[in-house]
C-alpha positions in Angstrom: 131.7 279.3 194.9 135.3 280.7 194.7 135.4 281.3 198.4 135.2 277.5 199.1 137.8 276.5 196.6 140.5 276.0 199.2 138.3 273.7 201.3 137.1 271.9 198.2 140.6 271.3 197.1 141.6 269.7 200.4 138.4 267.7 200.5 138.9 266.3 197.0 142.5 265.2 197.9 141.2 263.4 201.0 138.4 261.8 199.1 140.6 260.6 196.3 143.1 259.3 198.7 140.4 257.3 200.6 139.0 255.8 197.4 142.4 254.8 196.2 143.3 253.3 199.5 140.1 251.2 199.5 141.2 249.4 196.4 141.7 245.7 196.6 145.2 245.8 195.2 148.2 247.1 197.2 149.4 249.1 194.2 146.6 251.5 194.9 148.6 252.8 197.9 151.2 254.2 195.4 148.4 256.6 194.2 146.9 257.1 197.7 150.1 258.1 199.4 150.8 261.4 197.6 147.1 262.3 197.8 147.0 261.6 201.5 150.1 263.7 201.9 148.6 266.5 199.9 145.5 266.4 202.0 147.5 266.5 205.2 149.5 269.5 204.0 146.3 271.2 202.9 144.8 270.8 206.4 148.0 272.1 207.9 147.9 275.1 205.7 144.3 275.9 206.8 145.1 275.8 210.5 148.6 277.3 210.6 148.8 281.0 211.5 152.1 282.3 210.1 151.4 282.4 206.4 148.2 284.2 205.4 148.4 283.3 201.7 148.8 279.6 202.4 145.9 279.8 204.8 143.7 281.3 202.2 145.1 279.1 199.4 146.2 275.7 200.8 148.7 273.8 198.7 148.6 276.4 195.9 149.8 279.1 198.2 152.9 277.2 198.9 154.1 277.9 195.4 154.6 281.6 196.4 156.9 280.7 199.3 158.8 278.1 197.3 159.4 280.6 194.5 160.7 283.2 196.9 163.1 280.7 198.4 164.3 279.7 194.9 165.3 283.2 193.9 169.1 283.8 194.2 170.2 286.4 196.8 170.2 289.9 195.3 167.5 289.4 192.7 165.5 292.7 192.4 168.4 294.9 193.5 169.5 297.4 190.9 173.1 297.0 191.8 175.2 295.4 194.5 175.5 297.2 197.8 179.2 297.9 197.4 178.6 299.5 194.0 175.8 301.7 195.4 178.3 303.5 197.6 180.3 304.5 194.6 177.5 306.2 192.8 176.6 309.9 192.9 173.7 310.6 195.2 174.6 307.8 197.7 174.2 309.0 201.3 175.9 307.8 204.4 175.8 308.6 208.1 179.0 309.7 209.8 180.3 307.4 212.5 182.4 308.8 215.4 185.8 307.8 216.5 184.4 308.3 220.0 181.2 306.3 220.0 179.0 306.1 223.1 177.1 303.3 224.8 173.6 302.8 223.3 170.7 303.9 225.5 169.1 300.9 227.2 165.6 302.4 226.8 164.7 303.9 223.4 164.2 307.7 223.6 160.7 309.2 223.2 159.6 312.6 222.0 157.3 314.8 224.1 154.6 316.1 221.9 152.6 319.1 223.2 153.2 322.8 223.0 152.2 325.6 225.5 148.4 325.3 224.7 148.5 321.5 225.2 147.4 320.2 228.6 147.7 316.5 227.9 151.1 316.0 226.2 152.0 312.6 224.8 155.4 310.8 224.6 155.7 309.6 221.0 158.0 306.7 220.0 160.6 307.2 217.3 158.7 304.9 215.0 154.9 304.6 214.8 152.1 303.2 212.5 151.4 305.7 209.8 147.8 306.5 208.6 145.9 303.5 207.2 142.1 303.4 207.5 139.7 300.7 208.4 138.2 300.2 204.9 141.5 300.3 203.1 142.7 297.6 205.6 140.7 294.7 207.0 139.3 294.8 210.5 141.9 292.1 211.5 144.8 294.0 210.0 143.7 297.2 211.9 143.3 295.2 215.1 146.7 293.5 214.7 148.4 296.8 214.2 146.7 298.2 217.3 147.6 295.3 219.5 151.2 295.5 218.2 151.2 299.2 219.1 149.9 298.3 222.6 152.6 295.6 223.1 155.4 297.9 222.0 154.1 301.2 223.4 154.0 303.2 220.2 151.1 304.9 218.4 148.8 304.0 215.5 147.4 306.6 213.2 143.8 305.7 212.3 143.8 307.1 208.8 141.1 309.4 207.6 138.4 306.6 207.6 137.3 307.2 211.1 137.7 305.9 214.6 136.4 302.3 214.3 135.8 299.7 217.1 138.8 297.8 215.7 141.1 300.7 216.5 139.8 300.7 220.0 139.7 297.0 220.9 143.5 296.4 221.0 144.3 298.9 223.7 147.0 300.7 221.6 147.6 304.5 221.6 145.8 306.3 218.7 146.4 309.4 216.6 142.9 310.1 215.3 143.2 311.5 211.8 140.5 313.9 210.5 140.3 314.2 206.8 138.3 316.3 204.4 135.4 313.8 204.6 135.3 314.2 208.4 134.5 310.5 208.8 133.7 309.7 212.4 132.6 313.2 213.1 130.5 313.9 210.1 127.2 315.7 209.8 124.5 314.5 207.5 125.6 317.0 204.8 129.3 316.0 205.0 130.4 318.8 207.4 132.2 318.7 210.7 130.3 317.7 213.8 131.8 319.3 216.8 129.8 317.4 219.4 130.6 314.0 217.9 134.2 314.9 217.6 134.5 316.0 221.2 132.8 312.8 222.5 135.2 310.6 220.6 138.3 312.7 221.2 137.7 312.3 224.9 138.2 308.5 224.7 141.3 307.5 226.6 142.8 305.6 223.6 142.9 308.8 221.6 146.2 310.5 222.5 146.5 313.0 219.6 144.4 314.5 216.8 145.8 315.0 213.3 144.1 317.1 210.7 144.9 315.8 207.2 145.5 318.5 204.7 147.1 316.2 202.1 149.1 313.0 201.7 152.2 312.3 199.8 150.9 310.1 197.1 147.8 312.3 196.4 148.4 316.0 197.3 145.5 318.1 196.2 143.3 315.1 195.5 140.6 313.5 197.6 141.0 309.8 198.5 138.8 307.1 197.0 137.6 303.9 198.7 136.2 301.5 196.0 132.6 300.5 196.4 133.6 296.8 196.6 135.2 297.5 200.0 132.2 299.5 201.4 130.2 297.0 203.4 127.6 297.6 206.0 130.1 298.3 208.8 132.2 300.7 206.7 129.0 302.5 205.5 127.7 302.8 209.1 131.1 304.1 210.4 131.5 306.7 207.6 127.8 307.5 207.1 127.8 306.7 203.4 125.7 304.3 201.2 126.6 300.6 201.1 128.4 299.4 198.0 129.1 302.8 196.6 132.6 304.4 196.2 133.5 306.8 199.0 135.2 309.9 197.6 136.8 312.4 200.0 136.7 316.0 198.9 140.0 317.6 197.8 139.7 320.4 200.4 138.3 321.2 203.8 135.0 323.0 204.3 135.9 324.3 207.8 138.7 326.8 206.7 139.9 328.5 203.5 142.9 330.6 204.7 146.1 329.9 206.7 144.8 331.9 209.6 141.5 329.9 209.6 143.5 326.7 209.5 145.6 327.6 212.5 142.5 328.7 214.4 140.7 325.5 213.5 143.6 323.4 214.8 143.3 325.4 218.1 139.6 324.7 218.2 140.2 321.0 217.7 142.6 321.0 220.6 140.1 322.8 222.8 137.3 320.3 221.8 139.8 317.4 222.5 140.3 318.6 226.0 143.9 319.8 225.5 145.3 316.7 223.7 148.1 317.3 221.2 146.7 318.5 217.9 148.4 319.1 214.6 148.2 318.6 210.9 149.7 316.4 208.1 150.6 317.6 204.6 152.7 316.9 201.6 154.6 320.2 201.1 154.1 321.8 197.7 154.8 325.5 197.9 157.3 326.9 200.4 155.4 330.2 200.2 152.1 328.5 201.3 153.7 326.9 204.3 155.3 330.2 205.2 151.9 331.8 205.0 150.8 329.2 207.7 153.8 330.1 209.8 152.9 333.8 209.5 149.4 333.0 210.7 150.9 331.1 213.7 153.0 334.1 214.6 150.2 336.6 214.1 147.7 334.6 216.2 150.2 333.3 218.8 148.8 329.8 218.2 150.7 326.8 217.0 149.9 323.2 216.3 151.6 320.7 218.6 153.0 318.8 215.7 153.3 318.8 211.9 153.6 315.5 210.0 155.4 315.8 206.7 154.5 313.3 204.0 156.8 312.8 201.0 155.6 312.7 197.4 157.3 309.4 197.0 154.7 307.7 199.2 152.2 305.2 197.9 148.4 304.6 198.1 145.7 302.8 196.3 143.3 305.6 196.9 144.5 308.1 194.3 145.6 308.2 190.6 149.0 306.5 190.0 150.1 309.6 188.1 150.2 311.6 191.3 152.8 309.6 193.2 156.2 311.1 192.9 155.1 313.8 190.6 153.2 316.3 192.8 154.7 317.8 195.9 158.1 317.7 197.5 160.0 314.5 198.3 160.2 313.8 202.0 163.8 315.1 202.4 163.0 318.5 200.9 159.7 318.7 202.7 161.2 318.1 206.1 164.0 320.6 205.6 161.4 323.2 204.4 159.1 322.8 207.3 162.0 322.7 209.9 163.5 325.9 208.4 160.2 327.7 208.2 159.3 327.0 211.8 162.8 327.8 213.0 162.8 331.0 211.0 159.7 332.3 212.7 161.0 331.2 216.1 158.4 328.5 216.7 160.4 325.3 216.1 160.7 324.6 219.8 156.9 324.6 220.2 156.2 322.2 217.2 157.3 318.6 216.8 157.8 317.3 213.3 156.9 313.8 212.2 158.3 312.2 209.0 156.0 309.9 207.0 157.2 308.1 203.9 159.6 305.4 202.9 160.7 304.8 206.5 161.6 301.1 207.0 165.0 300.7 208.7 166.9 302.1 211.6 169.1 304.1 209.3 166.0 305.6 207.7 164.9 306.8 211.1 168.2 308.4 211.8 168.4 310.0 208.4 165.0 311.6 208.9 166.0 312.9 212.3 169.1 314.5 210.8 166.9 316.1 208.1 164.7 317.9 210.7 162.2 315.3 212.0 161.6 314.5 215.7 159.9 311.1 215.1 158.8 308.9 212.2 155.8 307.0 210.9 155.8 303.9 208.6 152.9 302.5 206.6 154.3 300.1 204.0 156.8 298.5 206.4 154.0 298.0 209.0 151.8 296.4 206.3 154.6 294.0 205.5 154.9 293.2 209.2 151.2 292.4 209.4 151.4 290.0 206.4 151.2 292.0 203.2 152.7 290.1 200.2 152.6 293.1 197.8 150.1 291.4 195.5 149.0 294.8 194.1 145.3 294.0 194.6 144.5 296.4 197.4 141.9 298.3 195.3 140.0 295.1 194.2 139.3 293.9 197.7 140.9 290.5 196.8 144.0 290.7 198.9 145.3 287.1 199.2 146.9 287.8 202.6 143.7 289.2 204.3 145.4 292.6 204.8 143.7 295.0 202.4 140.3 293.5 202.0 136.8 293.5 203.4 136.0 289.9 202.4 135.6 288.1 205.7 136.8 284.8 204.3 140.0 286.3 202.9 140.5 288.3 206.1 140.2 285.2 208.3 143.7 284.1 207.1 145.3 286.9 209.1 145.8 285.7 212.6 145.6 288.7 214.8 147.7 287.6 217.8 150.6 286.3 215.6 150.7 289.4 213.4 150.5 291.7 216.4 153.7 290.1 217.8 155.3 290.5 214.4 154.4 294.2 214.3 155.8 294.7 217.8 159.0 292.8 216.9 159.5 294.8 213.8 159.1 298.2 215.5 161.3 297.2 218.5 164.2 295.9 216.4 164.0 298.8 214.0 164.1 301.4 216.8 166.9 299.4 218.5 168.9 299.6 215.3 168.4 303.4 215.1 169.6 303.8 218.7 172.7 301.7 218.0 173.4 303.7 214.8 173.1 307.0 216.8 175.5 305.5 219.5 178.0 304.7 216.8 177.7 308.4 215.7 178.5 309.5 219.2 174.9 310.4 220.1 172.6 309.0 222.7 169.7 311.4 222.1 168.2 312.5 218.8 168.6 316.1 219.8 172.4 315.6 219.5 172.2 314.9 215.8 173.3 317.6 213.3 173.1 318.0 209.5 176.9 317.5 209.4 176.4 313.9 210.2 174.7 312.9 206.9 176.8 313.1 203.8 175.8 312.8 200.1 178.3 311.7 197.5 178.5 314.4 194.9 181.2 313.2 192.6 184.3 310.9 192.3 186.1 311.0 195.6 183.9 313.9 196.9 180.9 314.4 199.1 179.2 317.1 201.0 177.3 317.0 204.3 173.7 318.2 204.7 175.2 321.2 206.6 176.9 322.2 203.4 174.2 321.1 200.9 171.3 322.9 202.5 170.6 326.2 204.1 169.6 326.0 207.8 167.9 329.1 209.3 168.6 330.3 212.8 165.8 330.7 215.2 163.8 333.9 214.4 165.9 334.6 211.3 162.9 335.3 209.0 161.5 337.8 211.5 164.8 339.6 211.9 165.6 339.7 208.2 165.2 336.8 205.8 168.2 335.7 203.7 168.1 336.5 200.1 167.1 332.9 199.1 164.0 333.2 201.3 163.1 336.8 200.8 160.7 336.6 197.9 158.7 333.7 199.4 158.6 335.4 202.8 157.3 338.7 201.5 154.7 337.0 199.3 153.4 334.8 202.2 150.0 336.0 203.2 148.4 334.6 206.4 144.9 335.3 204.9 145.4 333.6 201.6 146.7 330.3 200.2 146.5 331.7 196.7 
């Protein structure tokens, strides 16, 4: 019954207004007028496309927007912007006294190492991993159409390659998680034939092997049973209505060397398309073990996506977020240095995923070692998320994180796709303008000296001073003392 409450509310208003207007006395119109007005507003809420909550909850949903407008500017901020610059830990990008003209076309990043026969030009900002199941079919489709309009990529998330990812014509990064959804055998293993068939689709531009994610490193994801309908169950090859729990580890490899060789095998099965992996870095020694395996086998991934521990998800225990794994800044610098130290940085692109929302965020991550960025939360906001905190219940009022078809209908795909495209375009444009103000037209010209952190009253240090940056091949030639113990302990045949 609750599904029809919005329609019932509008119908009652209209009926009451009609009855009132039919009264013999003219004074009935004083009662009928507000009811007719409410009925008209309710109908307008039902048919409009811009506000998903109002579309799902006519009249009542207007209270949310009215409340938001009533809040004074600055509510929710911990301190004014001018005071933030005076606090220790505040960071700023360094402008140049000789700025350059901003590039007319935003730069792209060529992803594809020596073993890749179908390289891909990645945008500076893309849609981060969000699965069909966690998101509604309409949200997935809107993100994909937005990606097609703006010529950037959408990561499918580990839930599989659904028809909704394929309908919009956008470029896809197909993510393969520990559950191998979309290429899964009956016993939950990896199906090479199904993987090869789907990876050959023209919409699939890259393949990403998920080792871990920022908000849940070392923990398998969970999709609540309330969100596992017939379509999700068919796509993932799981029972309808039961929670879907991804294992915490992969069955196809157990050592760094096996990981590297499996990535190479995925690239081969994908016909030479760029293939890499995503992780939230925990131990520097473990990632160095992977780098040792790359050097020993002469095989590299085409990209590594670094997720920060400060990321969020509704698919893992809340205690994990921000408490397990490296924050994105430290993770990026670690991965960049490790790859540079073994002389492989020029073969591997690095993506940054986590808390990327603005142009300045993009530039900061590029300075810290990334080649491109991915955003999840900001893209959800662009597609209509109102941060109701009900993702895990399936009762998202905006139709974004739900499998309820009546709630999802509130999300108008074409309108939200344009919003996604607009957000990505303007954010990248801001990043390009900021780089131009720093005297740089191409991300390759950015240096650690161009990002400064305030370290005390009247003092600050650049990233060139705060962090150690390894020269190409430095670990092979002779590691610095700060890296020596981890480098010696790194074993290409053991994560332990």
